[in-house]
ROSE-794813 format. One record per residue (C-alpha): x negated, y negated, z negated; residue in one letter; residue number from 1. Coordinates in Angstrom, 2 decimals, decimal comma, always signed. Each point is the difference from the previous one (the first is absolute). Layout:
N
<node <X; Y; Z>; "a"; NUM>
...
//
This chain:
127
<node <+9,33; +9,02; -7,15>; "m"; 1>
<node <-2,39; +1,75; -2,12>; "a"; 2>
<node <-0,04; +3,52; -1,14>; "s"; 3>
<node <-2,14; +1,88; -2,65>; "l"; 4>
<node <-1,77; +1,38; +2,99>; "e"; 5>
<node <-1,27; -3,18; +0,70>; "d"; 6>
<node <-1,06; -0,80; -3,43>; "l"; 7>
<node <-1,56; +3,19; +0,13>; "a"; 8>
<node <-2,12; -1,18; +3,08>; "r"; 9>
<node <-0,75; -3,46; -1,10>; "i"; 10>
<node <-1,19; +1,73; -3,70>; "i"; 11>
<node <-2,03; +2,40; +2,10>; "g"; 12>
<node <-2,27; -2,61; +1,80>; "e"; 13>
<node <-1,11; -1,12; -3,37>; "l"; 14>
<node <-2,79; +0,58; -1,51>; "p"; 15>
<node <-0,48; +1,97; -3,04>; "e"; 16>
<node <+3,76; -0,29; -0,69>; "v"; 17>
<node <+1,19; +2,83; -2,66>; "t"; 18>
<node <+3,81; +1,24; -0,33>; "e"; 19>
<node <+1,03; +0,57; -3,62>; "g"; 20>
<node <+2,88; -0,07; -2,24>; "e"; 21>
<node <+1,94; -2,71; -1,54>; "r"; 22>
<node <+2,98; +0,96; -1,88>; "y"; 23>
<node <+0,37; +2,50; +2,19>; "g"; 24>
<node <-0,11; -1,62; +3,23>; "h"; 25>
<node <-2,83; -0,36; +2,60>; "p"; 26>
<node <-2,38; -2,64; -0,82>; "t"; 27>
<node <-3,05; -0,94; +1,82>; "w"; 28>
<node <-3,51; -1,78; -1,33>; "s"; 29>
<node <-3,40; -0,64; +0,98>; "v"; 30>
<node <-2,33; +0,48; -2,50>; "r"; 31>
<node <+2,22; +0,65; -2,98>; "g"; 32>
<node <+2,03; -3,77; +0,84>; "k"; 33>
<node <+3,22; +0,49; +1,35>; "s"; 34>
<node <+1,17; -1,31; +3,12>; "i"; 35>
<node <+3,65; +1,65; +0,87>; "a"; 36>
<node <+2,16; +2,47; -1,09>; "w"; 37>
<node <+3,71; +0,88; +0,39>; "l"; 38>
<node <+2,28; -1,50; -2,39>; "r"; 39>
<node <+3,88; +0,77; +0,17>; "p"; 40>
<node <+2,40; -1,67; -1,93>; "f"; 41>
<node <+0,99; +0,80; -3,54>; "s"; 42>
<node <+3,47; -0,39; -1,27>; "k"; 43>
<node <-0,86; -3,08; -1,85>; "a"; 44>
<node <-1,32; -1,32; +3,71>; "d"; 45>
<node <+3,23; +0,98; +1,53>; "l"; 46>
<node <+2,23; -1,71; -2,39>; "k"; 47>
<node <-1,93; -3,04; +0,66>; "r"; 48>
<node <+1,48; -0,05; +3,44>; "f"; 49>
<node <+2,99; -0,29; -0,94>; "g"; 50>
<node <+2,59; -0,02; +3,10>; "d"; 51>
<node <-2,54; -0,37; +2,08>; "q"; 52>
<node <-1,48; +3,05; +1,95>; "t"; 53>
<node <-3,37; +0,70; -0,74>; "p"; 54>
<node <-3,00; +0,58; +2,22>; "p"; 55>
<node <+0,21; +3,69; +1,25>; "a"; 56>
<node <-2,69; +2,23; -0,85>; "p"; 57>
<node <-2,93; +0,57; +0,41>; "p"; 58>
<node <-1,20; -2,83; -1,72>; "i"; 59>
<node <-4,05; -0,65; -0,05>; "l"; 60>
<node <-1,43; -2,39; -2,93>; "a"; 61>
<node <-3,09; -1,80; +1,54>; "v"; 62>
<node <-2,27; -2,17; -2,16>; "n"; 63>
<node <-1,55; -3,07; +1,19>; "t"; 64>
<node <-2,97; -1,81; -1,43>; "a"; 65>
<node <+1,95; -2,18; -2,20>; "d"; 66>
<node <+3,06; -1,81; -0,73>; "l"; 67>
<node <-0,64; -2,74; +2,21>; "h"; 68>
<node <-0,16; +2,37; +3,11>; "e"; 69>
<node <+3,42; +1,70; -1,21>; "k"; 70>
<node <+1,51; -2,99; +0,60>; "k"; 71>
<node <-1,88; -0,76; +2,93>; "g"; 72>
<node <+1,41; +3,15; +1,21>; "v"; 73>
<node <+3,63; -0,22; -0,97>; "l"; 74>
<node <+0,01; -3,76; +1,57>; "a"; 75>
<node <-1,13; +1,78; +3,21>; "a"; 76>
<node <+3,10; +1,16; +0,45>; "g"; 77>
<node <-0,91; +3,34; +1,66>; "i"; 78>
<node <+3,15; +2,20; +0,29>; "d"; 79>
<node <+0,05; +2,94; -2,95>; "g"; 80>
<node <-2,07; -1,26; -2,34>; "v"; 81>
<node <+1,48; -1,18; -2,97>; "f"; 82>
<node <-0,80; -0,04; -3,95>; "t"; 83>
<node <+2,48; +0,86; -3,19>; "i"; 84>
<node <+0,25; -1,59; -3,41>; "s"; 85>
<node <-2,13; +3,21; -1,42>; "h"; 86>
<node <-3,28; -1,54; +2,30>; "f"; 87>
<node <+0,24; -3,68; -1,41>; "n"; 88>
<node <-3,29; -0,89; -0,81>; "n"; 89>
<node <-1,33; +2,96; +1,48>; "y"; 90>
<node <-2,56; -0,25; +3,11>; "p"; 91>
<node <+2,25; +2,49; +2,63>; "a"; 92>
<node <+2,73; +0,09; +2,17>; "v"; 93>
<node <+2,68; +2,40; +0,60>; "l"; 94>
<node <+0,03; +1,59; +3,91>; "i"; 95>
<node <+3,42; +1,39; +1,46>; "e"; 96>
<node <-2,07; +2,04; +2,49>; "l"; 97>
<node <+3,19; +0,99; +2,34>; "s"; 98>
<node <+0,00; -3,86; +0,45>; "v"; 99>
<node <-3,47; -1,23; +0,27>; "i"; 100>
<node <-2,21; -0,33; +3,58>; "d"; 101>
<node <-2,54; +2,59; -0,36>; "p"; 102>
<node <-2,80; -2,86; +0,83>; "g"; 103>
<node <+1,24; -1,82; -3,16>; "d"; 104>
<node <-0,17; +3,09; -1,96>; "l"; 105>
<node <-3,31; +0,60; +1,08>; "r"; 106>
<node <-1,20; -4,05; -1,13>; "d"; 107>
<node <+1,28; +0,24; -3,02>; "l"; 108>
<node <-1,26; +3,47; -1,06>; "v"; 109>
<node <-3,39; -0,85; +1,48>; "v"; 110>
<node <+0,12; -3,50; -2,07>; "d"; 111>
<node <+0,64; +1,97; -3,02>; "a"; 112>
<node <-3,00; +2,80; +0,89>; "w"; 113>
<node <-2,24; -3,44; +0,57>; "v"; 114>
<node <+0,61; -1,41; -3,46>; "a"; 115>
<node <-0,76; +3,25; -1,86>; "a"; 116>
<node <-2,67; +1,28; +1,81>; "a"; 117>
<node <-3,61; -0,96; -0,54>; "p"; 118>
<node <-1,66; -2,15; +1,87>; "a"; 119>
<node <-1,84; +2,17; +1,85>; "e"; 120>
<node <+2,64; +2,10; +1,61>; "l"; 121>
<node <+1,57; -3,07; +1,05>; "v"; 122>
<node <-2,67; -1,04; +1,76>; "e"; 123>
<node <-0,86; +3,55; +1,66>; "a"; 124>
<node <+4,11; +0,09; +0,76>; "f"; 125>
<node <-0,21; -3,35; +1,35>; "e"; 126>
<node <-3,34; +0,14; +2,00>; "g"; 127>
//
């Protein structure tokens, strides 16, 4: 089970990540490119779950490099990773923090950072 503290630690390890706000919720970006944000469900989202119990907050949205990567992440069957219809054709996955393993969370956040960060930052980070 991951927590907001795990997320803060992971984000803190990544160069040049800044925290801002998107629709009143925390968001993180690198050089102006979004990598992740807290994404509560809207009333419409909750309605679409119908009789199914929605994943428990906090929910984190994490960008993927593209739709192909998103499909791969979802196909991997990582506990706590899912999508909703609102994210159809959008390169991001949703994460139920109380379910995902902290190592898997780190992998997804770092992958989002790598996809958004300039090459020189990525090289320095990975080097």
